Backbone bond lengths (Angstrom), bond angles and torsions (degrees), N, CA, C in turn:
res aa  C-N    CA-C-N  psi(-1)  N-CA   C-N-CA  omega(-1)  CA-C   N-CA-C  phi
1 M - - - 1.447 - - 1.524 108.58 -
2 T 1.293 114.58 134.50 1.457 120.78 -178.00 1.525 110.15 -107.21
3 C 1.323 115.83 131.38 1.457 121.79 179.27 1.523 109.94 -64.97
4 R 1.326 115.90 131.40 1.465 120.61 178.97 1.525 112.00 -75.17
5 I 1.320 117.35 -15.04 1.462 121.52 -177.77 1.532 111.40 -89.71
6 C 1.335 116.30 -56.20 1.472 119.52 -174.17 1.526 113.91 -112.68
7 K 1.338 117.21 0.51 1.476 123.83 177.25 1.528 114.41 69.69
8 N 1.318 117.80 12.61 1.464 121.12 177.54 1.530 110.10 -72.67
9 S 1.324 116.84 140.36 1.468 121.05 176.91 1.531 111.87 -130.95
10 I 1.319 117.34 13.45 1.467 121.76 -176.38 1.523 110.36 -105.25
11 D 1.338 115.90 128.45 1.469 123.98 174.62 1.525 114.86 59.13
12 N 1.313 117.95 30.81 1.464 120.62 175.94 1.520 109.17 -74.68
13 R 1.310 116.62 136.67 1.461 121.98 -176.97 1.517 110.57 -90.17
14 E 1.328 116.85 133.65 1.461 123.01 -176.24 1.527 111.02 -102.29
15 Y 1.342 115.09 142.73 1.462 122.56 177.33 1.525 108.60 -132.06
16 R 1.333 116.91 140.64 1.462 121.75 173.55 1.520 106.80 -112.44
17 I 1.333 115.17 122.11 1.461 122.02 -173.42 1.525 110.03 -125.23
18 K 1.342 115.99 136.90 1.467 120.91 177.16 1.523 110.13 -91.90
19 E 1.320 116.15 140.12 1.459 122.44 174.47 1.521 106.99 -71.10
20 M 1.331 116.53 129.04 1.461 120.16 -177.41 1.530 113.15 -124.63
21 M 1.316 118.34 -14.93 1.462 120.73 -174.50 1.520 112.39 -68.16
22 F 1.324 117.43 -41.52 1.464 121.56 -177.54 1.527 112.49 -107.62
23 G 1.317 117.19 -0.78 1.458 121.54 173.81 1.517 116.55 80.57
24 S 1.318 118.32 15.40 1.467 118.97 179.82 1.528 110.88 -75.21
25 G 1.327 116.48 -29.78 1.456 120.21 -179.51 1.514 114.04 73.26
26 D 1.330 117.41 7.97 1.466 120.79 178.05 1.524 109.09 -61.01
27 T 1.318 116.04 143.17 1.457 121.73 -179.65 1.523 110.00 -100.88
28 F 1.328 115.68 135.84 1.457 122.27 179.28 1.516 109.60 -123.34
29 T 1.311 115.64 147.57 1.452 121.18 176.61 1.521 108.55 -100.36
30 Y 1.318 114.87 126.25 1.457 122.92 174.33 1.522 106.85 -116.96
31 F 1.305 116.01 160.52 1.457 118.71 172.15 1.514 109.80 -143.47
32 Q 1.341 114.49 152.87 1.455 120.31 177.54 1.517 108.09 -113.62
33 C 1.304 114.88 127.37 1.459 121.59 -178.50 1.526 109.57 -67.93
34 S 1.314 116.60 133.00 1.459 120.53 179.75 1.526 112.10 -76.06
35 R 1.318 117.19 -15.62 1.468 120.09 -179.60 1.532 111.64 -93.87
36 C 1.333 118.20 -58.14 1.479 120.72 -175.35 1.528 112.76 -99.44
37 H 1.342 117.27 -7.26 1.473 124.91 176.29 1.527 114.09 68.97
38 C 1.315 117.30 13.14 1.458 121.10 176.99 1.529 109.25 -67.14
39 L 1.331 116.68 132.90 1.458 122.17 175.30 1.517 107.55 -99.54
40 Q 1.328 116.99 127.22 1.461 120.45 -176.60 1.522 111.30 -147.69
41 I 1.302 115.15 155.48 1.453 120.44 177.99 1.530 108.01 -73.74
42 A 1.317 115.88 140.54 1.461 119.57 -177.59 1.525 111.74 -69.60
43 E 1.326 115.72 -43.29 1.465 120.25 -179.74 1.527 109.24 -138.90
44 I 1.311 116.88 123.42 1.465 121.31 179.01 1.527 108.36 -70.91
45 P 1.345 117.71 129.82 1.468 120.49 -178.51 1.531 112.01 -59.27
46 K 1.311 115.54 143.68 1.466 120.60 179.37 1.532 111.24 -65.40
47 N 1.330 116.96 -41.18 1.466 121.60 179.74 1.528 109.23 -101.76
48 I 1.316 116.86 73.58 1.463 122.25 -175.84 1.529 112.64 -65.62
49 T 1.330 117.67 -25.41 1.472 120.70 -179.33 1.525 111.96 -65.43
50 K 1.311 117.72 -20.69 1.461 121.04 176.24 1.532 110.49 -62.75
51 Y 1.324 116.93 -31.36 1.459 122.38 -176.29 1.522 113.10 -102.50
52 Y 1.324 117.11 -12.51 1.461 122.19 178.83 1.526 109.53 -132.91
53 P 1.336 117.48 73.48 1.465 120.07 -179.57 1.533 111.08 -67.89
54 S 1.310 117.22 169.43 1.464 121.99 -175.42 1.528 112.86 -61.12
55 N 1.328 118.37 -24.06 1.467 120.47 179.09 1.534 112.60 -95.03
56 Y 1.309 117.51 14.49 1.470 122.00 178.31 1.524 109.11 -59.22
57 Y 1.330 117.39 137.92 1.467 121.43 -170.53 1.524 114.15 -57.50
58 S 1.306 119.43 -30.50 1.468 120.98 -179.40 1.518 112.86 -73.85
59 F 1.331 117.26 -14.33 1.455 120.71 -178.62 1.531 112.69 -88.53
60 T 1.327 117.39 -4.66 1.452 119.61 179.67 1.523 109.62 -76.15
61 A 1.318 116.81 158.95 1.467 121.29 -178.07 1.522 111.25 -59.36
62 D 1.316 117.85 -41.82 1.454 122.37 178.78 1.524 108.19 -137.15
63 P 1.327 117.23 92.16 1.465 119.69 -175.08 1.528 113.73 -63.10
64 L 1.328 118.03 -19.43 1.466 120.32 -179.56 1.521 113.32 -96.84
65 K 1.330 116.86 1.53 1.460 120.76 -175.72 1.519 112.33 -54.40
66 K 1.318 117.30 -44.43 1.465 119.26 -176.87 1.527 112.24 -67.57
67 Y 1.341 117.59 -19.61 1.464 120.78 179.57 1.526 112.66 -90.60
68 R 1.324 117.17 -21.48 1.468 120.35 -176.70 1.529 111.88 -59.93
69 N 1.322 117.94 -43.55 1.461 120.43 179.99 1.522 111.31 -65.71
70 I 1.303 117.16 -36.76 1.468 121.10 177.98 1.520 109.47 -64.16
71 I 1.316 116.44 -46.56 1.468 120.82 -179.95 1.519 110.21 -63.59
72 K 1.326 116.62 -45.04 1.457 120.73 179.87 1.522 110.83 -59.86
73 R 1.330 116.52 -42.90 1.461 121.10 179.10 1.534 111.17 -59.66
74 H 1.326 116.12 -43.60 1.466 120.25 180.00 1.522 111.38 -66.95
75 V 1.315 117.31 -41.38 1.465 120.90 179.39 1.525 110.12 -62.72
76 V 1.318 117.20 -45.75 1.467 120.96 178.70 1.521 109.93 -62.43
77 R 1.315 117.12 -42.75 1.461 120.56 179.68 1.529 111.47 -61.78
78 F 1.332 116.73 -44.95 1.465 120.20 178.90 1.530 110.85 -66.37
79 R 1.325 117.12 -40.40 1.470 121.18 177.80 1.518 110.08 -60.29
80 N 1.316 116.58 -47.43 1.463 120.11 -179.05 1.523 112.03 -66.02
81 H 1.297 116.61 -32.62 1.461 120.93 179.03 1.528 110.94 -64.47
82 Y 1.316 115.18 -40.49 1.463 119.86 -178.64 1.503 111.47 -86.01
């Protein structure tokens, strides 16, 4: 496997990882470059939409919106405590 960043193909470490977010259990091969340490998927799936449906959290207008109120609540609580 050749690193897409630095083109190194020597002593790259391979990992096999199962998809767990959507429950398909499909296994993917990743590798980490021994030179630049970039971790990358060995082969991008042909049907990428299976793993990134239209409601995927990164596709929302503000993916952190639901966390902002939680953070604000904690900050106010800590401020009031002190």
